[in-house]
C-alpha positions in Angstrom: 7.2 3.5 8.4 8.3 -0.1 8.5 8.2 -1.9 5.2 7.9 -5.6 5.5 7.9 -8.4 2.9 4.4 -9.0 1.5 4.2 -12.6 0.5 0.9 -14.2 -0.2 -0.1 -16.5 2.6 -0.3 -20.2 1.9 -1.9 -21.7 5.1 -5.5 -22.1 5.9 -5.5 -19.2 8.5 -5.6 -16.7 5.7 -8.4 -18.1 3.5 -11.0 -15.4 3.3 -14.6 -16.5 3.6 -16.4 -17.0 0.2 -18.7 -14.1 -0.5 -21.3 -16.7 -1.5 -21.2 -18.2 1.9 -21.9 -14.8 3.3 -24.8 -14.2 0.9 -26.3 -17.6 1.9 -25.9 -17.1 5.6 -29.7 -17.0 5.9 -29.8 -20.6 4.7 -27.6 -22.1 7.4 -27.9 -25.7 8.2 -28.9 -26.7 11.8 -26.2 -26.0 14.3 -23.9 -28.8 15.5 -22.4 -29.1 18.9 -19.3 -26.8 19.4 -15.9 -28.4 19.3 -13.6 -28.2 22.3 -11.6 -25.3 20.8 -14.8 -23.3 20.2 -16.1 -24.0 23.6 -13.1 -22.5 25.3 -12.1 -19.0 24.5 -8.6 -19.3 25.8 -8.0 -23.0 26.0 -7.7 -23.6 29.8 -8.7 -20.0 30.5 -5.1 -19.1 31.4 -2.4 -17.4 29.4 1.0 -19.0 28.5 2.3 -17.3 31.6 0.0 -19.2 33.8 -2.1 -16.1 34.6 -5.8 -15.6 33.9 -6.4 -14.0 30.4 -8.0 -10.9 32.0 -5.2 -8.5 32.2 -6.7 -5.1 32.9 -9.3 -5.8 35.5 -10.5 -8.6 37.7 -14.0 -7.4 36.9 -13.6 -8.5 33.3 -13.7 -12.2 34.1 -16.7 -12.7 31.8 -14.5 -11.9 28.8 -12.8 -15.3 29.1 -15.9 -17.3 28.4 -18.1 -15.9 25.6 -20.8 -18.1 24.1 -19.3 -20.9 21.9 -19.4 -20.5 18.1 -21.7 -22.8 16.2 -20.3 -24.9 13.4 -22.1 -23.8 10.2 -22.4 -25.5 6.9 -23.6 -23.6 3.9 -25.8 -25.1 1.1 -24.4 -25.5 -2.4 -25.6 -22.8 -4.9 -27.9 -24.0 -7.6 -26.0 -24.8 -10.8 -27.7 -22.0 -12.8 -26.2 -19.4 -10.3 -22.5 -20.4 -10.8 -21.9 -17.7 -13.3 -23.4 -15.1 -10.9 -21.2 -16.4 -8.1 -18.1 -16.0 -10.2 -19.1 -12.4 -11.0 -19.7 -11.7 -7.3 -16.2 -13.0 -6.5 -14.8 -10.7 -9.2 -16.5 -7.7 -7.6 -15.2 -8.7 -4.1 -11.6 -8.6 -5.5 -12.3 -5.3 -7.2 -13.3 -3.8 -3.9 -9.7 -3.4 -2.8 -6.3 -3.4 -4.6 -4.2 -6.5 -4.9 -1.4 -4.8 -2.8 -3.9 -4.1 0.0 -5.2 -7.6 0.0 -1.7 -9.0 0.1 -0.7 -6.7 2.9 -3.9 -7.6 4.9 -3.4 -11.3 4.3 0.2 -11.1 5.5 -0.8 -9.2 8.7 -3.6 -11.7 9.4 -1.1 -14.6 9.0 1.3 -12.9 11.5 -1.6 -12.3 14.0 -2.8 -15.9 13.6 0.6 -17.3 14.2 1.1 -15.1 17.3 -2.2 -16.3 18.7 -1.3 -19.9 18.3 2.0 -19.4 20.1 0.3 -17.7 23.0 -2.5 -20.3 23.3 -5.2 -17.9 22.1 -7.9 -18.6 19.5 -8.9 -16.3 16.8 -12.6 -16.3 16.9 -14.6 -14.4 18.1 -12.4 -11.2 18.1 -11.4 -10.3 21.6 -10.1 -6.8 22.4 -7.9 -8.1 25.2 -6.1 -10.4 22.8 -5.6 -7.6 20.3 -4.4 -5.2 23.0 -1.8 -7.8 24.1 -0.8 -8.2 20.4 -0.2 -4.5 19.7 1.7 -4.3 23.0 4.0 -7.1 21.8 4.5 -5.3 18.5 5.4 -2.0 20.2 7.8 -3.6 22.7 9.5 -5.9 20.1 8.4 -9.1 21.8 6.0 -10.4 19.1 6.8 -13.9 17.8 8.3 -13.8 14.4 10.2 -10.5 14.9 13.9 -10.1 15.6 14.8 -9.6 19.2 14.2 -6.0 20.2 12.6 -5.1 16.8 9.9 -2.6 17.7 7.3 -1.8 15.2 6.5 1.8 14.3 3.2 3.4 15.3 2.3 3.5 11.6 2.9 -0.2 11.2 0.8 -1.0 14.3 -2.0 1.2 13.0 -1.9 -0.7 9.7 -2.0 -4.0 11.5 -5.1 -2.9 13.4 -6.8 -1.9 10.1 -5.9 -5.3 8.7 -7.4 -7.2 11.6 -10.5 -5.1 11.5 -10.9 -5.8 7.8 -10.2 -9.6 8.1 -12.6 -10.0 10.9 -15.3 -8.1 9.0 -14.8 -10.5 6.0 -15.6 -13.3 8.4 -18.8 -11.7 9.7 -17.2 -10.6 13.0 -16.7 -7.1 14.3 -13.5 -5.9 16.1 -14.3 -2.9 18.3 -11.2 -0.7 18.0 -12.8 1.7 20.5 -12.8 -0.8 23.2 -10.6 0.4 26.1 -8.3 -2.7 25.8 -7.3 -1.5 22.4 -7.9 2.3 22.3 -6.2 3.0 25.6 -3.2 0.9 24.9 -2.9 2.4 21.4 -3.0 5.9 22.8 -0.2 5.0 25.1 1.8 3.6 22.3 1.4 6.8 20.3 2.4 8.9 23.2 5.5 6.8 23.9 6.7 5.8 20.4 5.3 8.3 17.9 8.0 9.9 15.7 7.9 12.4 12.9 7.0 10.8 9.5 9.9 9.7 7.4 9.3 11.3 4.1 11.1 10.4 0.8 13.4 13.0 -0.7 11.8 15.0 -3.5 13.4 14.7 -6.9 13.6 18.3 -8.1 13.9 19.3 -11.8 17.6 19.8 -11.7 18.0 16.4 -10.0 15.8 14.7 -12.6 17.9 16.1 -15.5 21.0 14.8 -13.8 19.3 11.4 -13.3 18.4 11.3 -17.0 22.0 11.7 -17.9 22.9 8.5 -16.2 20.7 6.4 -18.5 22.2 4.6 -21.5 21.6 6.6 -24.7 20.3 4.8 -27.7 19.2 1.6 -25.9 15.7 0.3 -25.5 16.1 0.1 -21.7 17.4 3.7 -21.6 14.5 4.9 -23.7 12.0 3.1 -21.5 13.5 4.4 -18.2 13.7 7.9 -19.5 10.0 7.8 -20.4 9.1 6.4 -17.0 11.0 9.0 -15.0 9.7 11.9 -17.0 6.1 10.7 -17.1 6.1 9.8 -13.4 7.4 13.3 -12.5 5.3 15.4 -14.9 2.1 13.4 -14.1 2.7 13.3 -10.4 2.0 9.6 -10.6 2.2 6.8 -8.1 4.5 4.0 -9.1 1.5 1.6 -9.7 -0.1 4.2 -11.9 3.1 4.5 -14.0 3.3 0.8 -14.8 -0.5 0.3 -14.9 -1.0 2.4 -18.1 -2.1 0.9 -21.4 -1.9 2.3 -24.9 -5.7 2.4 -25.1 -8.9 1.7 -23.2 -10.0 -1.9 -22.2 -6.9 -3.5 -23.6 -5.8 -5.6 -20.6 -7.5 -6.8 -17.4 -4.9 -5.6 -15.0 -4.7 -2.0 -16.4 -5.1 1.0 -14.1 -5.7 3.4 -17.0 -4.7 4.4 -20.5 -3.2 7.3 -22.5 -4.3 9.5 -25.4 -1.6 11.4 -27.3 -2.8 14.8 -28.4 -1.1 17.7 -30.2 -0.5 19.6 -27.0 0.3 16.7 -24.7 -0.9 13.5 -23.1 -4.2 12.8 -21.5 -4.1 10.1 -18.9 -7.2 8.4 -17.5 -6.3 6.8 -14.3 -8.1 4.6 -11.7 -6.4 5.5 -8.4 -7.0 5.4 -4.7 -9.6 8.2 -5.0 -11.4 6.8 -8.1 -11.1 7.7 -11.7 -9.4 10.9 -12.7 -7.9 12.7 -15.7 -4.3 13.9 -15.7 -3.0 16.3 -18.3 0.7 16.1 -19.1 1.7 19.0 -21.4 4.6 19.0 -23.8 7.9 20.4 -22.3 9.9 23.4 -23.4 12.6 21.1 -24.8 12.5 17.7 -26.5 15.3 16.5 -24.2 13.1 16.8 -21.1 9.6 16.5 -22.7 7.7 13.5 -21.2 5.5 13.3 -24.3 8.5 13.1 -26.7 10.2 10.5 -24.4 7.1 8.3 -24.4 6.5 8.6 -28.2 10.2 7.6 -28.8 10.0 4.6 -26.5 6.7 3.4 -28.1 8.1 3.8 -31.6 11.4 1.9 -31.1 9.8 -0.7 -28.8 7.1 -1.2 -31.4 4.3 -1.0 -28.8 0.9 -0.1 -30.1 -1.4 -2.2 -27.9 -1.4 -3.2 -24.2 1.0 -2.2 -21.4 3.2 0.9 -22.0 6.1 -0.2 -19.9 7.5 -3.7 -20.2 10.6 -5.7 -19.5 13.5 -5.5 -21.9 15.1 -8.8 -22.6 17.6 -10.6 -24.9 20.6 -8.4 -24.0 18.5 -5.3 -24.4 17.1 -6.1 -27.9 13.7 -7.6 -27.2 10.6 -6.2 -25.4 8.4 -8.6 -23.5 4.6 -8.7 -23.4 4.0 -8.4 -19.7 3.9 -5.1 -17.8 6.6 -4.2 -15.3 6.1 -4.6 -11.6 5.6 -1.3 -9.7 8.7 -2.0 -7.7 10.8 -1.4 -10.8 9.8 2.3 -10.6 11.2 2.6 -7.0 14.4 0.8 -8.0 14.8 3.0 -11.1 14.4 6.2 -9.0 16.9 5.0 -6.4 19.4 3.7 -8.8 19.5 6.9 -11.0 19.4 9.3 -8.0 22.5 7.6 -6.5 24.3 7.5 -9.8 23.6 11.2 -10.4 24.9 12.1 -6.9 21.6 13.6 -5.6 22.1 14.6 -2.0 25.8 13.8 -2.3 26.3 15.6 1.0 25.0 12.5 2.9 26.7 9.1 3.4 25.9 6.4 0.8 23.9 4.4 3.3 21.6 7.3 4.2 21.1 8.4 0.6 19.9 4.9 -0.4 17.0 5.2 2.0 15.8 8.6 0.8 14.6 7.8 -2.7 11.6 5.8 -4.0 8.7 6.1 -6.4 7.1 8.8 -4.2 10.2 11.0 -4.8 8.8 11.9 -8.2 5.4 12.9 -6.9 7.0 14.9 -4.1 9.3 16.6 -6.7 6.4 17.8 -8.8 4.5 19.1 -5.7 7.6 20.9 -4.5 8.7 22.5 -7.7 5.6 23.3 -9.8 5.0 27.1 -9.6 1.3 26.9 -10.0 -1.9 27.4 -8.0 -2.1 24.7 -5.3 -5.4 23.6 -6.7 -3.9 22.4 -9.9 -1.1 20.5 -8.1 -3.8 18.9 -5.9 -5.8 17.8 -9.0 -2.7 16.4 -10.7 -1.7 14.3 -7.7 -5.3 13.1 -7.2 -5.5 14.2 -3.6 -8.9 14.7 -1.9 -7.6 17.6 0.2 -5.1 20.4 -0.1 -3.7 19.3 3.3 -2.5 16.0 1.8 -0.9 17.9 -1.1 1.0 20.1 1.3 2.5 17.0 2.9 4.2 16.2 -0.4 5.8 19.7 -0.7 9.4 19.8 0.4 10.3 23.5 1.0 13.5 24.7 -0.6 13.0 28.2 0.6 12.1 27.5 4.2 13.3 30.9 5.5 11.9 33.0 2.7 9.4 34.4 5.2 11.5 35.4 8.2 9.1 36.2 11.1 12.1 37.0 13.3 13.1 39.9 11.2 9.5 40.8 10.5 8.9 41.2 14.3 11.8 43.7 14.6 14.5 41.4 16.1 
């Protein structure tokens, strides 16, 4: 899957409609005459190539001139409802993760820029325009991309989801089942689909070698050791690792908290599938025990409240107050895996692309010799099928059907 920079947009094309505007839609002011841009769906009714904007069938000519959009003004909320409005906005933000909102905002910004370049307007959503857009992405001709840079099927699917979500926030519906989108997307899948690129699993022997590359006796080394072991043993996502607090309701940006018990750690996490509990038992050796590693980090970093994992500053002698960014987990896994020589049979450039935060989750799923149900619960997957996607087989030919058939 393509990974693109996710910068928060700054122009007006990416401002989401205020939820209060949506709630008060029933109290619209009288409609005003449409502007010239609203009256014309495609400007002059012709594309930038000088051809009519009806590219699949001449019988679709009505698509180019839908009813104009009215200009709507929304009345101001009474002053005594301001606090309720603020709470409503908080709930809107809580409906999706910050990473998802950033990604969808960036995708909307790209689509809006592409439409401007082609002379199309954004509203109302038009399946023909979206069909042309995903064609441009698949063929590498979309504005803002390098020459010949074709987007993967997974990236295009995500862009479609982003457009659907953004239009929905504006009170509009994008019909992804329309033939101008669905048929083109089916052709893109058949032409460009490729096997998923999975991150390499960090197996127990790999993890032990990675731990040996960390600086002993330093705050940074203690922190990184605890992050690797906890991420592996808990089967945690990178956002879940850095989102943990020492206790409940200690910070607003927390994704969960820990409870240290005699036999291990109990993590309460808010993930993609809702709240779940993750049990991390004590290891057979203090050197590889995630609980001991976490207790040691908290003791020497003098952390008793707030985020577990924080930046180490002042030449490695001070611990900051803010939690780490989840990208630090991916960088840590990659850096230590390369330093430990994991998958040393491959060239350096290829090895660097194999490891990320998901390598820890895949490592637990691949190496834990336990009933699949327990692995599924630990990883927080809704289905066993998803858990199996994380399992990297080390014994692929343990069951040899060729010999079993008598050949």
